[in-house]
C-alpha positions as CSV (number, residue, x, y, z in Angstrom):
1,M,-4.5,43.0,9.0
2,I,-6.2,39.8,8.0
3,R,-4.9,40.2,4.4
4,L,-1.3,40.6,5.8
5,I,-1.7,37.4,7.9
6,A,-3.1,35.5,4.9
7,L,-0.3,36.8,2.7
8,I,2.4,35.7,5.2
9,G,0.7,32.3,5.6
10,L,0.7,31.9,1.8
11,F,4.4,32.8,1.6
12,L,5.4,30.4,4.4
13,S,3.3,27.5,3.0
14,S,4.9,27.8,-0.5
15,P,7.4,25.1,-1.3
16,L,9.6,27.6,-3.2
17,V,12.5,28.8,-1.0
18,I,15.7,30.6,-1.9
19,A,18.5,28.2,-1.1
20,E,20.8,29.2,1.8
21,G,23.8,27.6,3.3
22,N,25.5,24.9,1.2
23,T,22.7,24.0,-1.3
24,G,24.2,24.1,-4.7
25,F,27.2,22.5,-6.3
26,S,29.8,20.7,-4.2
27,S,32.6,22.7,-5.7
28,G,30.9,26.0,-4.8
29,D,29.3,28.8,-6.6
30,I,32.1,30.5,-8.5
31,F,33.6,28.9,-11.7
32,T,36.0,30.2,-14.3
33,A,35.7,29.4,-18.0
34,N,38.8,29.5,-20.2
35,R,39.2,29.0,-24.0
36,F,42.4,27.5,-25.3
37,Q,44.1,27.5,-28.7
38,G,47.2,25.8,-29.8
39,R,49.0,24.7,-33.0
40,V,50.1,21.2,-33.6
41,W,52.0,19.4,-36.3
42,A,50.8,15.9,-37.1
43,Y,53.5,13.7,-38.6
44,C,52.2,10.6,-40.5
45,P,54.0,8.1,-42.8
46,R,53.1,10.0,-46.0
47,S,52.3,13.5,-44.9
48,T,52.7,16.2,-42.4
49,R,49.8,18.5,-41.5
50,M,49.4,21.5,-39.2
51,H,46.2,21.9,-37.2
52,I,44.8,24.6,-35.0
53,C,43.2,23.0,-31.9
54,R,40.6,24.8,-29.8
55,A,39.1,23.8,-26.5
56,G,37.3,25.1,-23.4
57,R,37.7,24.3,-19.8
58,L,35.7,25.1,-16.7
59,S,37.5,25.3,-13.4
60,P,37.5,23.9,-10.8
61,V,35.4,21.1,-12.5
62,P,33.3,20.6,-15.6
63,R,30.9,18.2,-13.9
64,D,29.7,18.4,-10.3
65,H,27.3,17.0,-7.7
66,F,24.3,18.9,-6.5
67,V,24.2,19.0,-2.7
68,F,21.3,19.9,-0.5
69,D,21.7,21.6,2.8
70,G,19.4,19.6,5.1
71,D,17.7,16.3,5.4
72,I,15.1,15.5,2.9
73,D,13.5,12.2,1.8
74,A,13.9,12.7,-2.0
75,D,14.8,10.2,-4.7
76,E,15.3,12.7,-7.6
77,V,16.6,16.2,-8.2
78,V,15.9,18.3,-11.3
79,L,18.0,21.4,-12.2
80,S,17.1,24.0,-14.8
81,N,18.8,27.2,-16.0
82,T,17.4,29.7,-18.4
83,N,19.9,32.0,-20.3
84,D,19.4,35.6,-21.5
85,L,17.8,34.4,-24.8
86,G,15.1,32.4,-22.9
87,E,16.6,29.0,-23.7
88,T,16.2,26.6,-20.8
89,R,18.4,23.6,-20.1
90,T,17.2,21.0,-17.7
91,K,19.1,18.1,-16.1
92,K,18.0,15.4,-13.7
93,S,19.6,12.8,-11.5
94,A,18.7,10.3,-8.8
95,Y,19.2,11.7,-5.4
96,S,21.0,10.0,-2.5
97,T,19.4,10.8,0.9
98,R,22.3,9.0,2.6
99,H,24.9,11.5,1.2
100,N,22.6,14.5,0.7
101,K,23.7,14.9,-2.9
102,S,22.8,13.9,-6.5
103,S,23.8,10.3,-7.4
104,K,25.6,11.6,-10.5
105,R,27.6,14.6,-11.4
106,F,25.8,17.2,-13.6
107,N,27.3,18.3,-16.9
108,L,28.1,22.0,-16.2
109,W,30.2,22.9,-19.2
110,I,30.7,20.3,-21.9
111,N,28.8,20.7,-25.2
112,T,28.8,17.8,-27.7
113,L,26.4,16.5,-30.3
114,T,24.5,14.5,-27.6
115,Q,24.7,16.8,-24.6
116,R,24.4,20.5,-23.6
117,A,26.0,22.3,-20.6
118,L,23.9,23.6,-17.8
119,L,25.9,26.8,-17.2
120,Y,26.6,29.9,-19.2
121,I,29.1,32.7,-18.7
122,G,27.8,35.2,-16.2
123,E,25.2,34.9,-13.4
124,N,23.3,31.6,-13.5
125,E,20.0,31.3,-11.5
126,I,19.7,27.6,-11.1
127,R,16.2,26.3,-10.1
128,Y,16.1,23.0,-8.3
129,S,13.2,20.7,-7.7
130,M,13.5,17.8,-5.2
131,K,11.1,14.9,-5.9
132,K,9.9,11.7,-4.2
133,D,8.0,9.1,-6.3
134,G,7.5,11.8,-9.0
135,D,5.9,14.4,-6.6
136,T,7.7,17.7,-5.9
137,I,8.5,18.0,-2.2
138,E,11.0,21.0,-2.3
139,E,11.9,23.7,-4.7
140,G,14.3,26.5,-4.6
141,E,17.1,28.5,-6.4
142,F,20.7,29.1,-6.0
143,T,23.1,31.4,-7.9
144,V,26.3,30.3,-9.7
145,H,28.7,32.8,-11.2
146,V,30.9,31.7,-14.2
147,E,33.7,34.2,-14.9
148,D,35.1,34.6,-18.4
149,G,38.8,33.7,-18.0
150,G,39.5,34.7,-21.6
151,M,41.6,33.0,-24.3
152,R,44.9,31.3,-23.5
153,Y,47.4,30.4,-26.1
154,C,49.2,27.1,-25.8
155,R,52.6,26.0,-27.0
156,Q,53.1,24.4,-30.3
157,G,53.2,20.7,-30.3
158,K,54.1,17.7,-32.4
159,V,52.3,14.3,-32.6
160,R,53.1,11.2,-34.6
161,F,50.8,8.7,-36.1
162,N,51.4,5.3,-37.7
163,N,48.4,5.6,-40.0
164,D,47.8,8.2,-42.7
165,R,44.0,8.2,-42.0
166,D,44.7,9.6,-38.5
167,C,46.3,12.7,-40.1
168,H,42.9,13.6,-41.6
169,N,41.0,13.3,-38.4
170,S,41.2,16.7,-36.5
171,F,39.5,15.3,-33.4
172,N,42.2,12.6,-33.0
173,I,45.0,15.0,-33.6
174,C,43.7,17.6,-31.2
175,N,42.8,15.0,-28.6
176,R,46.3,13.7,-28.6
177,Y,47.7,17.2,-28.5
178,W,45.7,18.2,-25.5
179,N,46.5,14.9,-23.7
180,R,50.2,15.1,-24.4
181,F,50.8,18.8,-23.7
182,D,48.2,19.1,-20.9
183,Y,47.3,22.7,-21.7
184,F,50.7,24.3,-21.4
185,C,49.3,27.7,-22.1
186,R,49.8,31.3,-21.2
């Protein structure tokens, strides 16, 4: 009996709790990831080139605030996620006690040379750590599900450039294509 009481006391005194209520991302806990592909013709003064453009999009948002369900005197939040291969991604932000959310939006889906996304397709067990002056005052977990929305094929487009150098830059061509045709896809 004494062991049981000691075990319950240890469990209740632990700062790790499983998040309930609205702790998580402000847009919710279900996201959809789509891949897009489209063909674009780039017309330049001396040449015409065809490019295949590919992109990915997370709905409802690619970046989102972390929100905490309750009052806490914290100044920082740290989020981490480990994928099936054991790779961990960690992101942090200042925390606003006035609004009960992170001061900045976390990058959930965008991968570039300088940044990596927090989420992966499938179930994501996100671990959070709330800190005050560098000391951890609250920890917990919440689950986010990212559904694979599959590939969507987009209509063919045409873009024009006044400079031949732009016709050799796939990033510029595809960026203009996606901005102009706004993912008209099926």
